[in-house]
ROPAKOL-920693 format. One record per residue (C-alpha): residue number from 1; residue in three letters; x negated, y negated, z negated. Coordinates in Angstrom, 2 decimals. Layout:
<pts>
PT num residu      px      py      pz
PT NUM    ALA       X       Y       Z
...
</pts>
This chain:
<pts>
PT num residu      px      py      pz
PT   1    MET   -7.02    2.56  -14.91
PT   2    SER   -6.19    5.98  -15.73
PT   3    GLU   -6.07    8.59  -12.97
PT   4    LYS   -2.22    8.94  -13.54
PT   5    GLU   -1.52    5.51  -13.33
PT   6    ILE   -3.17    5.55  -10.01
PT   7    GLU   -1.15    8.52   -8.90
PT   8    LEU    2.23    6.96  -10.19
PT   9    LEU    1.51    3.68   -8.24
PT  10    LYS    0.48    6.08   -5.04
PT  11    GLN    3.68    8.08   -5.30
PT  12    ASN    5.95    4.79   -5.49
PT  13    ILE    4.29    3.35   -2.65
PT  14    ILE    4.79    6.71   -0.69
PT  15    LYS    8.42    6.72   -1.69
PT  16    GLN    8.96    3.24   -0.61
PT  17    ALA    7.37    3.67    2.46
PT  18    THR    9.27    6.88    3.36
PT  19    TYR   12.44    4.95    3.24
PT  20    PHE   11.13    2.30    5.50
PT  21    ILE    9.79    4.85    7.95
PT  22    LYS   13.06    6.87    8.03
PT  23    GLU   15.01    3.89    7.98
PT  24    TYR   13.59    1.70   10.63
PT  25    GLY   10.32    3.67   12.17
PT  26    GLU    8.08    1.25   10.88
PT  27    PHE    7.44   -1.22    8.10
PT  28    TYR    5.71   -4.65    7.10
PT  29    PRO    2.97   -4.51    4.57
PT  30    PHE    4.51   -4.26    0.83
PT  31    GLY    2.83   -3.76   -2.32
PT  32    PHE    3.10   -2.87   -5.98
PT  33    ILE    1.45   -4.21   -9.14
PT  34    ILE    0.96   -3.01  -12.70
PT  35    ASP    1.63   -5.76  -14.92
PT  36    SER   -0.16   -6.40  -18.04
PT  37    LYS    2.24   -4.94  -20.13
PT  38    ASN    1.73   -1.74  -17.98
PT  39    HIS    4.93   -2.06  -15.93
PT  40    LEU    5.01   -0.94  -12.18
PT  41    LYS    6.80   -3.22  -10.09
PT  42    PRO    7.22   -3.82   -6.43
PT  43    THR    6.09   -6.79   -4.49
PT  44    ASN    6.77   -8.33   -1.42
PT  45    VAL    6.71  -11.77    0.56
PT  46    TYR    9.14  -13.38    2.65
PT  47    LEU    8.02  -15.89    5.21
PT  48    GLY   11.22  -17.44    6.38
PT  49    LYS   10.88  -16.00    9.96
PT  50    GLU   12.22  -12.82   11.74
PT  51    ASN    8.80  -11.31   12.90
PT  52    PRO    5.88  -12.49   10.58
PT  53    SER    2.59  -10.89   11.85
PT  54    THR    1.00   -8.13    9.65
PT  55    LEU   -1.79  -10.26    8.90
PT  56    GLU    0.61  -13.39    7.61
PT  57    VAL    2.12  -10.81    5.25
PT  58    ILE   -1.15   -9.46    4.02
PT  59    GLU   -2.29  -13.13    3.57
PT  60    ASN    0.64  -14.15    1.66
PT  61    LEU    0.92  -11.06   -0.60
PT  62    GLU   -2.96  -11.48   -1.29
PT  63    ARG   -2.44  -15.19   -2.32
PT  64    ALA    0.49  -14.26   -4.75
PT  65    TYR   -1.76  -11.35   -6.11
PT  66    LYS   -4.40  -14.11   -6.89
PT  67    VAL   -2.08  -16.05   -8.86
PT  68    GLY   -1.03  -13.46  -11.13
PT  69    ILE   -4.62  -12.36  -11.71
PT  70    GLU   -5.79  -15.82  -12.43
PT  71    LEU   -2.80  -15.84  -14.93
PT  72    GLN   -3.96  -12.49  -16.31
PT  73    ASN   -0.53  -11.21  -15.42
PT  74    TYR   -1.95   -8.09  -13.55
PT  75    ILE   -4.02   -4.96  -14.20
PT  76    ALA   -3.85   -3.91  -10.72
PT  77    VAL   -2.18   -4.87   -7.21
PT  78    SER   -1.75   -2.80   -4.13
PT  79    ILE   -0.85   -3.27   -0.53
PT  80    CYS    0.32   -0.86    1.63
PT  81    VAL   -0.01   -1.05    5.46
PT  82    ASP    1.15    1.15    8.22
PT  83    VAL   -1.88    2.02   10.35
PT  84    LYS   -3.30    4.40   13.04
PT  85    VAL   -6.29    6.65   11.66
PT  86    VAL   -8.05    9.87   12.90
PT  87    PRO   -8.01   11.77    9.54
PT  88    PRO  -11.24   13.88    8.76
PT  89    THR   -9.34   17.15    9.43
PT  90    MET   -7.90   15.96   12.78
PT  91    ASN   -9.47   14.82   16.35
PT  92    GLU   -6.65   12.36   17.38
PT  93    LYS   -5.16    9.16   16.01
PT  94    ILE   -2.21    9.43   13.95
PT  95    ASP   -0.09    7.08   11.79
PT  96    ALA   -0.80    6.46    8.27
PT  97    LEU   -0.24    4.79    5.04
PT  98    GLU   -3.22    2.32    3.81
PT  99    ILE   -2.77    1.97    0.19
PT 100    ARG   -5.33   -0.90   -0.65
PT 101    LEU   -5.74   -0.43   -4.34
PT 102    ASN   -7.80   -2.88   -6.53
PT 103    THR   -7.81   -2.89  -10.27
PT 104    ASN   -9.00   -5.35  -13.31
PT 105    GLU  -11.69   -2.72  -13.87
PT 106    LYS  -13.16   -4.04  -10.74
PT 107    GLU  -12.22   -0.72   -8.79
PT 108    SER  -11.22   -1.13   -4.93
PT 109    GLU  -10.23    1.95   -3.02
PT 110    ASN   -8.20    2.42   -0.08
PT 111    ILE   -6.21    5.56    0.27
PT 112    TYR   -4.98    7.03    3.13
PT 113    VAL   -2.00    9.03    3.64
PT 114    PRO   -1.22   10.22    7.03
PT 115    TYR    2.15   11.00    8.38
PT 116    LYS    4.45   12.03   11.13
PT 117    LEU    8.10   10.95   11.74
PT 118    LEU    9.72   14.51   12.81
PT 119    PRO   12.51   14.58   15.60
PT 120    ASP   15.16   15.30   12.68
PT 121    GLY   14.02   11.92   10.80
PT 122    GLU   11.89   13.63    8.03
PT 123    VAL    8.51   12.39    7.49
PT 124    GLN    5.70   14.53    7.18
PT 125    PHE    2.79   13.93    5.22
PT 126    TYR   -0.61   15.21    5.42
PT 127    ASP   -3.74   15.47    2.75
PT 128    SER   -4.75   11.66    1.74
PT 129    TYR   -8.16   10.60    1.68
PT 130    SER  -10.23    7.75    0.56
PT 131    SER  -12.55    5.27    1.41
PT 132    GLU  -14.36    1.96    0.07
PT 133    GLY  -11.68   -0.62   -0.73
PT 134    SER  -10.91   -3.70    1.21
PT 135    LEU   -8.87   -5.42   -1.66
PT 136    ASN  -11.09   -7.29   -3.68
PT 137    LEU   -9.17   -9.86   -5.78
PT 138    PHE  -10.21   -9.21   -9.33
</pts>
């Protein structure tokens, strides 16, 4: 996957997460895929109940992704989770988007985008950083 495609995926995830944070102050895990025709598509799961656990949502997204991967429908999958981290440039925990990315080229990376919900309802993002990936479905 090209850096341009990864950046497009990342920007769409940030845009969707920003909406959820502004509207609800939080969000359940959601994702985006890039299909075999190179189309970017949002993904989520509905479990039929009001307050599923974050783990349940992630597990169901992963199961759905595995089916698409087995059918060779996806070239990249991602899951965005609302987490708390201590960024390399800070000394205290802060909210962050954890973007778990996995591609058909066996690349796996977690991208962290720290953020703060400001009193005026805007979302301020800080510099992102990456670590070894935790999503390994290909």
